[in-house]
TIRO-2110 file (N, C-alpha, C; in Angstrom, 1 decimal):
// TIRO-2110
93.8, 56.4, 66.9, N, 1, A
94.6, 57.3, 68.1, CA, 1, A
94.9, 58.8, 68.2, C, 1, A
96.4, 58.4, 67.1, N, 2, A
97.5, 59.5, 66.9, CA, 2, A
96.7, 60.0, 66.0, C, 2, A
95.8, 59.9, 65.0, N, 3, A
95.5, 61.2, 64.4, CA, 3, A
94.2, 62.1, 64.8, C, 3, A
93.7, 61.4, 66.0, N, 4, A
92.8, 62.1, 67.0, CA, 4, A
93.6, 63.0, 67.8, C, 4, A
94.8, 62.3, 68.2, N, 5, A
95.4, 63.5, 69.6, CA, 5, A
96.3, 64.5, 68.0, C, 5, A
97.0, 64.1, 67.2, N, 6, A
97.5, 65.3, 66.1, CA, 6, A
96.1, 66.3, 65.8, C, 6, A
95.5, 65.9, 65.4, N, 7, A
94.2, 66.8, 65.3, CA, 7, A
93.6, 67.8, 66.7, C, 7, A
93.5, 66.9, 68.0, N, 8, A
93.3, 68.1, 68.8, CA, 8, A
94.5, 68.9, 69.4, C, 8, A
95.7, 68.1, 69.2, N, 9, A
96.6, 69.2, 69.4, CA, 9, A
96.8, 70.2, 68.8, C, 9, A
96.5, 70.2, 67.5, N, 10, A
96.5, 71.1, 66.0, CA, 10, A
95.6, 72.5, 66.7, C, 10, A
94.3, 71.8, 66.9, N, 11, A
93.3, 72.8, 67.2, CA, 11, A
93.3, 73.4, 68.7, C, 11, A
94.3, 72.7, 69.4, N, 12, A
94.4, 74.1, 70.9, CA, 12, A
95.2, 74.7, 70.3, C, 12, A
96.4, 74.2, 69.4, N, 13, A
97.9, 75.3, 69.0, CA, 13, A
97.4, 76.5, 68.0, C, 13, A
96.1, 75.9, 67.5, N, 14, A
95.3, 77.0, 66.5, CA, 14, A
94.9, 78.5, 67.6, C, 14, A
94.1, 77.7, 68.6, N, 15, A
93.0, 78.3, 69.2, CA, 15, A
93.9, 79.3, 70.3, C, 15, A
94.9, 78.4, 71.1, N, 16, A
96.1, 79.8, 71.5, CA, 16, A
96.8, 80.5, 71.1, C, 16, A
97.4, 80.2, 69.7, N, 17, A
97.7, 81.0, 68.6, CA, 17, A
96.7, 82.4, 69.0, C, 17, A
95.6, 82.1, 68.4, N, 18, A
94.3, 82.9, 68.3, CA, 18, A
94.1, 84.2, 69.4, C, 18, A
94.5, 83.1, 70.6, N, 19, A
94.3, 83.6, 71.5, CA, 19, A
95.5, 84.9, 71.9, C, 19, A
96.5, 84.5, 71.9, N, 20, A
97.6, 85.1, 71.8, CA, 20, A
97.7, 86.2, 71.1, C, 20, A
97.2, 86.2, 69.6, N, 21, A
97.2, 87.3, 68.9, CA, 21, A
96.0, 88.7, 69.6, C, 21, A
95.3, 88.1, 69.8, N, 22, A
94.1, 89.0, 70.4, CA, 22, A
94.7, 89.8, 71.7, C, 22, A
95.3, 88.9, 72.4, N, 23, A
96.2, 89.5, 73.5, CA, 23, A
96.9, 90.4, 73.3, C, 23, A
97.9, 90.4, 72.4, N, 24, A
98.6, 91.0, 71.6, CA, 24, A
98.0, 92.3, 71.4, C, 24, A
97.2, 92.2, 70.6, N, 25, A
96.2, 93.3, 70.2, CA, 25, A
95.9, 93.8, 70.6, C, 25, A
95.2, 93.1, 72.2, N, 26, A
94.4, 94.0, 73.2, CA, 26, A
95.6, 94.7, 74.3, C, 26, A
96.6, 94.2, 74.3, N, 27, A
97.7, 95.3, 74.9, CA, 27, A
98.4, 96.6, 74.4, C, 27, A
98.0, 96.8, 73.0, N, 28, A
98.4, 97.7, 72.2, CA, 28, A
97.3, 98.9, 72.6, C, 28, A
96.3, 99.1, 73.5, N, 29, A
95.3, 99.7, 73.7, CA, 29, A
95.2, 99.5, 75.5, C, 29, A
94.9, 100.9, 76.2, N, 30, A
94.3, 100.8, 77.3, CA, 30, A
93.0, 101.3, 77.9, C, 30, A
92.0, 100.8, 78.4, N, 31, A
90.7, 101.5, 79.2, CA, 31, A
91.4, 102.0, 80.3, C, 31, A
90.7, 103.3, 80.7, N, 32, A
91.3, 104.2, 81.8, CA, 32, A
90.3, 103.7, 82.6, C, 32, A
90.7, 103.4, 84.2, N, 33, A
90.2, 103.0, 85.0, CA, 33, A
89.8, 104.4, 86.3, C, 33, A
89.0, 104.5, 86.8, N, 34, A
88.6, 105.5, 87.8, CA, 34, A
90.0, 105.7, 88.6, C, 34, A
90.4, 106.7, 88.6, N, 35, A
91.8, 107.0, 89.8, CA, 35, A
92.9, 107.2, 88.8, C, 35, A
92.8, 106.4, 87.8, N, 36, A
94.3, 106.5, 86.8, CA, 36, A
94.7, 107.6, 86.1, C, 36, A
95.9, 107.9, 86.0, N, 37, A
96.5, 109.6, 85.4, CA, 37, A
97.2, 108.8, 84.3, C, 37, A
97.6, 110.0, 83.6, N, 38, A
98.1, 109.8, 82.5, CA, 38, A
99.9, 109.4, 82.7, C, 38, A
100.4, 109.3, 83.9, N, 39, A
101.3, 109.4, 84.0, CA, 39, A
101.7, 108.3, 84.8, C, 39, A
100.8, 107.9, 85.5, N, 40, A
100.6, 106.1, 85.8, CA, 40, A
100.7, 105.3, 84.5, C, 40, A
99.7, 105.7, 83.9, N, 41, A
99.5, 104.7, 82.7, CA, 41, A
100.7, 104.8, 81.9, C, 41, A
101.7, 105.5, 81.7, N, 42, A
102.7, 105.9, 80.8, CA, 42, A
103.6, 104.7, 81.6, C, 42, A
103.9, 105.6, 82.7, N, 43, A
105.1, 104.4, 83.7, CA, 43, A
104.6, 103.1, 84.0, C, 43, A
103.2, 102.5, 83.8, N, 44, A
102.8, 100.8, 83.7, CA, 44, A
103.4, 100.4, 82.3, C, 44, A
103.6, 101.3, 81.1, N, 45, A
103.5, 100.8, 80.1, CA, 45, A
105.0, 101.1, 79.2, C, 45, A
105.9, 101.7, 80.5, N, 46, A
107.1, 102.1, 79.8, CA, 46, A
107.3, 103.3, 78.9, C, 46, A
106.5, 104.1, 79.0, N, 47, A
106.8, 105.6, 77.7, CA, 47, A
106.2, 106.7, 78.1, C, 47, A
106.7, 107.7, 77.7, N, 48, A
106.7, 108.9, 78.4, CA, 48, A
104.9, 109.9, 78.7, C, 48, A
104.7, 110.7, 79.4, N, 49, A
103.7, 111.2, 79.0, CA, 49, A
103.9, 112.2, 78.0, C, 49, A
104.6, 112.4, 77.3, N, 50, A
104.4, 113.1, 75.9, CA, 50, A
104.1, 111.9, 75.1, C, 50, A
104.6, 111.1, 75.0, N, 51, A
104.2, 109.7, 74.1, CA, 51, A
103.0, 109.6, 74.1, C, 51, A
102.9, 109.3, 75.2, N, 52, A
100.8, 109.1, 75.3, CA, 52, A
100.1, 110.1, 74.8, C, 52, A
100.8, 110.9, 75.2, N, 53, A
99.5, 112.2, 74.7, CA, 53, A
99.7, 112.5, 73.2, C, 53, A
100.8, 112.4, 72.9, N, 54, A
101.5, 112.2, 71.3, CA, 54, A
100.4, 111.4, 70.4, C, 54, A
100.3, 110.0, 70.9, N, 55, A
99.8, 108.8, 70.0, CA, 55, A
98.5, 109.1, 69.9, C, 55, A
97.4, 109.5, 71.6, N, 56, A
96.2, 109.7, 71.2, CA, 56, A
95.9, 111.2, 71.2, C, 56, A
97.1, 112.1, 70.4, N, 57, A
96.3, 113.2, 69.6, CA, 57, A
95.4, 114.2, 71.1, C, 57, A
96.0, 114.0, 72.4, N, 58, A
95.4, 114.8, 73.7, CA, 58, A
96.3, 116.2, 74.0, C, 58, A
95.7, 117.3, 74.1, N, 59, A
96.2, 118.6, 74.0, CA, 59, A
95.9, 118.8, 75.7, C, 59, A
95.5, 118.2, 76.7, N, 60, A
95.6, 118.2, 78.0, CA, 60, A
95.7, 117.1, 78.8, C, 60, A
95.7, 117.2, 79.8, N, 61, A
96.2, 115.5, 80.8, CA, 61, A
94.9, 115.1, 81.2, C, 61, A
93.7, 115.7, 80.6, N, 62, A
92.4, 115.2, 81.4, CA, 62, A
91.8, 114.1, 80.5, C, 62, A
91.9, 112.6, 81.3, N, 63, A
91.3, 111.5, 80.7, CA, 63, A
90.3, 111.2, 81.8, C, 63, A
89.4, 110.3, 81.1, N, 64, A
88.2, 110.0, 82.2, CA, 64, A
88.4, 108.4, 81.9, C, 64, A
87.5, 107.9, 83.2, N, 65, A
87.2, 106.2, 83.0, CA, 65, A
86.5, 105.6, 81.6, C, 65, A
86.9, 105.1, 81.5, N, 66, A
85.8, 104.5, 80.0, CA, 66, A
87.2, 104.2, 78.7, C, 66, A
87.2, 105.7, 78.8, N, 67, A
88.1, 106.4, 77.8, CA, 67, A
89.5, 105.1, 77.3, C, 67, A
89.2, 105.0, 75.9, N, 68, A
90.5, 103.9, 75.4, CA, 68, A
91.6, 104.5, 74.9, C, 68, A
92.7, 104.1, 75.1, N, 69, A
94.1, 104.7, 74.9, CA, 69, A
95.2, 103.9, 73.7, C, 69, A
95.4, 104.5, 73.1, N, 70, A
96.6, 103.7, 71.9, CA, 70, A
97.6, 103.5, 73.0, C, 70, A
98.6, 102.6, 73.1, N, 71, A
99.7, 102.3, 73.8, CA, 71, A
101.1, 102.8, 72.8, C, 71, A
100.7, 102.5, 71.3, N, 72, A
101.8, 102.2, 70.7, CA, 72, A
101.0, 102.8, 69.2, C, 72, A
101.9, 103.2, 68.6, N, 73, A
101.5, 103.7, 67.0, CA, 73, A
101.9, 103.1, 66.0, C, 73, A
103.0, 102.0, 66.4, N, 74, A
103.3, 101.2, 65.5, CA, 74, A
102.6, 99.7, 65.5, C, 74, A
101.9, 99.4, 66.7, N, 75, A
101.3, 98.3, 67.4, CA, 75, A
102.0, 97.1, 68.0, C, 75, A
103.7, 97.5, 68.3, N, 76, A
104.4, 96.7, 68.9, CA, 76, A
104.3, 96.7, 69.9, C, 76, A
104.2, 95.9, 70.5, N, 77, A
104.3, 96.1, 72.2, CA, 77, A
105.8, 96.7, 72.9, C, 77, A
105.9, 97.5, 74.0, N, 78, A
106.8, 98.1, 74.3, CA, 78, A
107.4, 97.3, 75.5, C, 78, A
108.8, 97.4, 75.7, N, 79, A
109.9, 96.5, 76.6, CA, 79, A
110.2, 97.1, 77.8, C, 79, A
109.8, 96.8, 79.0, N, 80, A
109.6, 97.6, 80.1, CA, 80, A
111.3, 97.5, 80.1, C, 80, A
111.8, 98.6, 80.5, N, 81, A
113.4, 98.8, 80.9, CA, 81, A
113.7, 99.4, 82.7, C, 81, A
114.2, 99.1, 83.2, N, 82, A
114.6, 100.1, 84.2, CA, 82, A
116.0, 99.5, 84.4, C, 82, A
117.0, 99.9, 83.4, N, 83, A
118.2, 99.7, 83.4, CA, 83, A
118.6, 101.1, 83.9, C, 83, A
120.1, 101.3, 84.6, N, 84, A
120.7, 102.6, 85.4, CA, 84, A
121.1, 103.7, 84.1, C, 84, A
121.6, 102.5, 83.1, N, 85, A
122.0, 103.5, 81.9, CA, 85, A
121.0, 103.7, 80.6, C, 85, A
120.8, 104.6, 79.9, N, 86, A
119.5, 104.9, 78.8, CA, 86, A
119.6, 103.8, 77.6, C, 86, A
118.7, 103.0, 77.4, N, 87, A
119.1, 102.0, 76.6, CA, 87, A
119.4, 102.4, 75.1, C, 87, A
120.1, 101.7, 74.2, N, 88, A
120.3, 102.6, 72.6, CA, 88, A
118.7, 102.9, 72.0, C, 88, A
117.7, 102.5, 72.8, N, 89, A
116.4, 102.6, 72.4, CA, 89, A
116.0, 104.1, 72.8, C, 89, A
116.3, 104.8, 73.6, N, 90, A
116.1, 105.4, 74.6, CA, 90, A
117.2, 106.5, 73.6, C, 90, A
116.8, 107.4, 72.6, N, 91, A
117.8, 108.8, 72.2, CA, 91, A
117.3, 109.6, 73.3, C, 91, A
118.7, 110.5, 73.7, N, 92, A
118.7, 111.6, 74.4, CA, 92, A
117.9, 112.6, 73.3, C, 92, A
117.4, 113.5, 74.1, N, 93, A
117.2, 114.9, 72.9, CA, 93, A
117.3, 116.3, 73.2, C, 93, A
117.9, 116.2, 74.4, N, 94, A
118.7, 117.2, 74.9, CA, 94, A
119.8, 116.8, 75.7, C, 94, A
120.6, 117.5, 76.0, N, 95, A
121.9, 117.4, 77.7, CA, 95, A
121.9, 118.9, 78.0, C, 95, A
121.7, 118.4, 79.5, N, 96, A
122.0, 119.8, 80.4, CA, 96, A
122.7, 119.2, 81.7, C, 96, A
123.8, 120.4, 82.0, N, 97, A
124.3, 120.0, 83.3, CA, 97, A
123.5, 121.0, 84.1, C, 97, A
122.7, 120.1, 85.3, N, 98, A
121.9, 121.0, 86.1, CA, 98, A
122.6, 121.0, 88.0, C, 98, A
122.5, 121.5, 88.6, N, 99, A
122.4, 121.7, 89.6, CA, 99, A
121.5, 120.4, 90.6, C, 99, A
122.1, 119.8, 91.3, N, 100, A
120.9, 118.6, 92.0, CA, 100, A
121.1, 118.6, 93.3, C, 100, A
120.4, 118.4, 94.2, N, 101, A
120.0, 118.0, 95.3, CA, 101, A
119.2, 117.0, 95.4, C, 101, A
118.7, 116.5, 97.1, N, 102, A
118.3, 115.2, 96.8, CA, 102, A
117.3, 115.5, 98.2, C, 102, A
115.9, 114.6, 98.3, N, 103, A
115.1, 114.8, 99.0, CA, 103, A
114.1, 113.4, 99.1, C, 103, A
113.6, 113.3, 100.2, N, 104, A
112.8, 111.9, 100.8, CA, 104, A
111.8, 112.0, 100.8, C, 104, A
110.7, 111.4, 100.8, N, 105, A
109.2, 111.4, 101.7, CA, 105, A
109.1, 111.4, 102.9, C, 105, A
109.8, 111.1, 103.8, N, 106, A
110.2, 110.7, 104.8, CA, 106, A
110.5, 112.0, 105.7, C, 106, A
109.9, 112.7, 106.0, N, 107, A
110.2, 114.2, 106.2, CA, 107, A
108.8, 114.5, 107.4, C, 107, A
108.9, 115.5, 108.2, N, 108, A
107.6, 116.0, 109.1, CA, 108, A
107.0, 117.1, 107.7, C, 108, A
105.6, 116.6, 108.0, N, 109, A
104.9, 117.5, 106.8, CA, 109, A
104.6, 117.4, 105.6, C, 109, A
105.4, 116.2, 105.1, N, 110, A
105.7, 115.8, 103.9, CA, 110, A
104.6, 114.5, 103.4, C, 110, A
104.2, 114.7, 102.3, N, 111, A
102.8, 113.8, 102.3, CA, 111, A
103.1, 113.0, 101.7, C, 111, A
104.1, 113.0, 100.9, N, 112, A
104.6, 111.8, 99.8, CA, 112, A
104.3, 111.8, 98.6, C, 112, A
103.2, 112.3, 97.8, N, 113, A
102.3, 112.0, 96.8, CA, 113, A
103.2, 113.5, 96.0, C, 113, A
103.8, 113.2, 95.0, N, 114, A
104.6, 114.3, 94.2, CA, 114, A
103.0, 114.9, 93.0, C, 114, A
103.7, 116.1, 92.3, N, 115, A
103.0, 117.1, 91.9, CA, 115, A
102.0, 116.0, 90.6, C, 115, A
102.8, 114.8, 90.2, N, 116, A
101.9, 114.5, 89.2, CA, 116, A
101.1, 113.0, 89.7, C, 116, A
101.0, 112.8, 91.2, N, 117, A
100.5, 111.5, 91.9, CA, 117, A
100.9, 110.6, 92.2, C, 117, A
102.3, 110.2, 92.3, N, 118, A
102.9, 109.4, 92.7, CA, 118, A
103.2, 109.4, 94.1, C, 118, A
102.5, 108.3, 94.6, N, 119, A
102.8, 108.3, 95.6, CA, 119, A
104.0, 107.3, 96.2, C, 119, A
105.0, 108.4, 96.9, N, 120, A
106.2, 107.9, 97.1, CA, 120, A
106.6, 106.8, 97.9, C, 120, A
106.0, 107.2, 99.1, N, 121, A
105.8, 106.3, 100.2, CA, 121, A
105.5, 104.7, 100.1, C, 121, A
104.8, 104.5, 99.0, N, 122, A
104.0, 103.7, 98.5, CA, 122, A
104.7, 103.0, 98.2, C, 122, A
105.5, 103.7, 96.9, N, 123, A
106.5, 103.3, 96.0, CA, 123, A
107.8, 104.0, 96.1, C, 123, A
108.6, 103.3, 97.1, N, 124, A
110.0, 104.0, 97.6, CA, 124, A
111.0, 103.6, 97.0, C, 124, A
111.1, 102.4, 96.0, N, 125, A
112.3, 102.4, 95.2, CA, 125, A
112.0, 103.0, 93.4, C, 125, A
110.9, 103.7, 93.5, N, 126, A
110.6, 104.6, 92.3, CA, 126, A
111.7, 106.0, 92.2, C, 126, A
111.8, 105.8, 90.7, N, 127, A
113.1, 106.8, 90.4, CA, 127, A
112.3, 108.1, 89.9, C, 127, A
112.3, 109.3, 90.7, N, 128, A
111.6, 110.4, 90.3, CA, 128, A
112.5, 111.8, 90.7, C, 128, A
112.5, 112.4, 90.1, N, 129, A
113.5, 113.9, 90.0, CA, 129, A
112.1, 115.2, 90.0, C, 129, A
112.5, 115.8, 90.7, N, 130, A
111.5, 117.4, 91.0, CA, 130, A
112.5, 118.3, 90.1, C, 130, A
111.9, 118.7, 89.1, N, 131, A
111.7, 119.9, 88.2, CA, 131, A
111.6, 121.0, 88.0, C, 131, A
111.5, 122.0, 87.1, N, 132, A
111.2, 123.0, 87.1, CA, 132, A
110.4, 123.0, 85.4, C, 132, A
108.8, 122.8, 85.7, N, 133, A
108.7, 122.4, 84.4, CA, 133, A
108.7, 123.4, 83.5, C, 133, A
108.9, 124.7, 83.4, N, 134, A
109.4, 125.4, 82.1, CA, 134, A
110.6, 125.0, 81.4, C, 134, A
111.5, 124.1, 82.0, N, 135, A
112.7, 123.4, 81.9, CA, 135, A
113.0, 122.4, 81.4, C, 135, A
111.8, 121.2, 82.1, N, 136, A
111.6, 120.4, 81.9, CA, 136, A
110.2, 119.6, 82.2, C, 136, A
109.3, 119.4, 80.9, N, 137, A
107.9, 118.9, 81.6, CA, 137, A
107.7, 117.8, 82.0, C, 137, A
107.1, 117.8, 82.8, N, 138, A
106.5, 117.0, 83.7, CA, 138, A
106.1, 115.7, 83.3, C, 138, A
106.3, 114.5, 83.5, N, 139, A
105.9, 113.6, 82.7, CA, 139, A
107.3, 112.9, 81.8, C, 139, A
107.9, 113.7, 81.6, N, 140, A
109.7, 113.3, 81.0, CA, 140, A
110.1, 112.6, 81.5, C, 140, A
111.1, 111.8, 80.6, N, 141, A
112.2, 110.6, 81.4, CA, 141, A
113.5, 111.2, 81.1, C, 141, A
113.9, 111.3, 82.2, N, 142, A
115.2, 111.7, 82.0, CA, 142, A
116.5, 110.8, 82.7, C, 142, A
117.5, 110.9, 81.7, N, 143, A
118.8, 109.6, 82.5, CA, 143, A
119.6, 111.1, 83.6, C, 143, A
119.9, 110.4, 84.8, N, 144, A
120.8, 111.1, 85.4, CA, 144, A
121.8, 110.3, 86.3, C, 144, A
122.8, 111.7, 85.4, N, 145, A
124.0, 111.2, 85.8, CA, 145, A
124.5, 110.5, 87.2, C, 145, A
124.3, 109.0, 87.8, N, 146, A
124.8, 108.4, 88.7, CA, 146, A
124.0, 108.5, 89.8, C, 146, A
122.6, 108.2, 88.7, N, 147, A
121.4, 108.4, 89.3, CA, 147, A
120.6, 106.8, 88.7, C, 147, A
120.6, 107.2, 87.2, N, 148, A
120.1, 106.6, 86.5, CA, 148, A
118.7, 106.7, 85.6, C, 148, A
117.7, 106.1, 85.1, N, 149, A
116.7, 107.0, 84.4, CA, 149, A
115.7, 107.4, 85.4, C, 149, A
114.9, 108.2, 85.1, N, 150, A
114.0, 108.7, 86.6, CA, 150, A
112.7, 109.2, 85.7, C, 150, A
111.7, 109.4, 86.2, N, 151, A
110.8, 110.4, 85.7, CA, 151, A
110.5, 111.5, 86.5, C, 151, A
110.3, 113.1, 85.3, N, 152, A
110.2, 114.1, 85.9, CA, 152, A
108.8, 114.3, 86.8, C, 152, A
108.4, 113.9, 87.9, N, 153, A
107.5, 113.5, 88.5, CA, 153, A
107.0, 114.6, 89.6, C, 153, A
108.0, 115.9, 89.8, N, 154, A
107.7, 116.2, 90.9, CA, 154, A
108.5, 117.7, 90.5, C, 154, A
107.6, 119.0, 91.4, N, 155, A
108.3, 120.0, 91.5, CA, 155, A
108.5, 120.9, 93.1, C, 155, A
109.2, 122.0, 92.9, N, 156, A
109.5, 122.1, 94.2, CA, 156, A
109.9, 123.7, 94.3, C, 156, A
109.3, 123.9, 95.7, N, 157, A
109.7, 125.5, 95.6, CA, 157, A
110.8, 126.0, 95.2, C, 157, A
112.1, 125.7, 95.4, N, 158, A
113.6, 126.2, 95.3, CA, 158, A
113.8, 125.5, 93.6, C, 158, A
112.9, 124.5, 93.3, N, 159, A
113.7, 124.0, 92.1, CA, 159, A
113.1, 124.9, 90.7, C, 159, A
113.9, 125.7, 90.3, N, 160, A
113.7, 127.1, 89.3, CA, 160, A
115.0, 126.6, 88.0, C, 160, A
115.0, 126.9, 87.0, N, 161, A
116.0, 127.3, 86.0, CA, 161, A
116.5, 125.4, 86.1, C, 161, A
117.9, 125.2, 85.8, N, 162, A
118.4, 124.6, 85.8, CA, 162, A
118.7, 123.7, 86.6, C, 162, A
117.8, 122.9, 88.0, N, 163, A
118.0, 122.5, 88.9, CA, 163, A
117.3, 121.0, 89.2, C, 163, A
117.6, 120.5, 89.5, N, 164, A
116.7, 119.2, 90.1, CA, 164, A
117.0, 118.9, 91.4, C, 164, A
115.9, 117.9, 91.7, N, 165, A
115.4, 117.4, 93.3, CA, 165, A
115.7, 116.1, 92.8, C, 165, A
116.8, 115.3, 93.4, N, 166, A
116.2, 113.7, 93.0, CA, 166, A
115.7, 112.9, 94.5, C, 166, A
115.0, 112.1, 94.3, N, 167, A
114.3, 111.4, 95.3, CA, 167, A
115.3, 109.9, 95.5, C, 167, A
114.9, 109.7, 97.0, N, 168, A
116.0, 108.7, 97.8, CA, 168, A
114.7, 108.4, 98.8, C, 168, A
114.4, 107.1, 98.6, N, 169, A
113.7, 106.3, 100.1, CA, 169, A
114.2, 106.8, 101.1, C, 169, A
115.2, 107.0, 101.2, N, 170, A
115.8, 107.0, 102.9, CA, 170, A
116.8, 108.6, 103.0, C, 170, A
116.9, 109.2, 104.1, N, 171, A
117.3, 110.0, 104.4, CA, 171, A
118.8, 109.8, 104.1, C, 171, A
119.7, 108.8, 104.8, N, 172, A
120.9, 109.1, 104.5, CA, 172, A
121.3, 108.8, 103.2, C, 172, A
120.3, 108.1, 102.8, N, 173, A
120.6, 108.4, 100.8, CA, 173, A
120.6, 109.3, 100.4, C, 173, A
120.1, 110.4, 100.7, N, 174, A
119.6, 111.9, 100.4, CA, 174, A
120.9, 112.4, 100.9, C, 174, A
121.3, 112.4, 102.1, N, 175, A
122.3, 113.4, 102.4, CA, 175, A
123.7, 112.9, 101.8, C, 175, A
123.8, 111.5, 101.6, N, 176, A
125.1, 111.0, 100.4, CA, 176, A
124.8, 111.4, 99.3, C, 176, A
123.8, 112.0, 98.4, N, 177, A
124.0, 112.5, 97.5, CA, 177, A
124.2, 113.6, 97.2, C, 177, A
124.1, 114.4, 98.3, N, 178, A
123.9, 115.9, 98.6, CA, 178, A
123.6, 116.9, 97.8, C, 178, A
124.7, 117.6, 97.3, N, 179, A
124.3, 119.0, 96.5, CA, 179, A
125.4, 118.9, 95.4, C, 179, A
125.3, 118.4, 94.2, N, 180, A
126.6, 118.7, 93.2, CA, 180, A
125.7, 119.0, 91.7, C, 180, A
127.0, 118.5, 90.8, N, 181, A
126.3, 119.3, 89.2, CA, 181, A
126.8, 118.0, 88.9, C, 181, A
125.6, 117.7, 87.7, N, 182, A
125.5, 116.4, 87.4, CA, 182, A
125.1, 116.7, 85.9, C, 182, A
125.3, 115.7, 84.8, N, 183, A
124.8, 115.9, 83.6, CA, 183, A
123.6, 114.8, 83.4, C, 183, A
122.5, 115.6, 83.0, N, 184, A
121.4, 114.6, 82.7, CA, 184, A
120.8, 114.7, 80.7, C, 184, A
120.3, 113.7, 80.8, N, 185, A
119.8, 113.6, 79.3, CA, 185, A
118.3, 113.5, 79.5, C, 185, A
117.7, 114.5, 78.3, N, 186, A
116.2, 114.2, 78.6, CA, 186, A
116.1, 113.6, 77.3, C, 186, A
115.1, 112.5, 77.7, N, 187, A
115.2, 111.3, 76.4, CA, 187, A
113.6, 111.1, 75.8, C, 187, A
114.0, 110.6, 74.7, N, 188, A
112.6, 110.3, 73.9, CA, 188, A
111.2, 110.2, 74.3, C, 188, A
END
């Protein structure tokens, strides 16, 4: 009986190990679904749009349902990090001092949908900044002093040059932020 249980346990362990390896291999790719954007895919897998495009040799933001995207070059799973400070793995490739203001999605006439398709009303805790895409490309991860790591996911009519607009879920938080000079780090 013990021998039978040992053999059964070993067989289950082998099957589970094989299933886990298949799941790990599968996690290194993503099949695009209807309504997906590169931004949403990159956000879900804790990578920048630039990284995702580079890994997949994409020259545009155009993706289509059924398309398979690689999520890493090395095949290693990525760890989701939502810290206020950039992790040691997130290298700063450029630092700037910028003029910052704050905004909210809860205003008259505001749709709450960013230039990259993020629904800020549905995701009020999302850290997003509006940028001039000529200075900071959309989809870039940016660490903002006093705010944390955010995604450059929006644009604005008054956001030109070294200016950013920091998203807050409510008006009082946006007013507390006010207007100030902050240091930002553009992350890999």
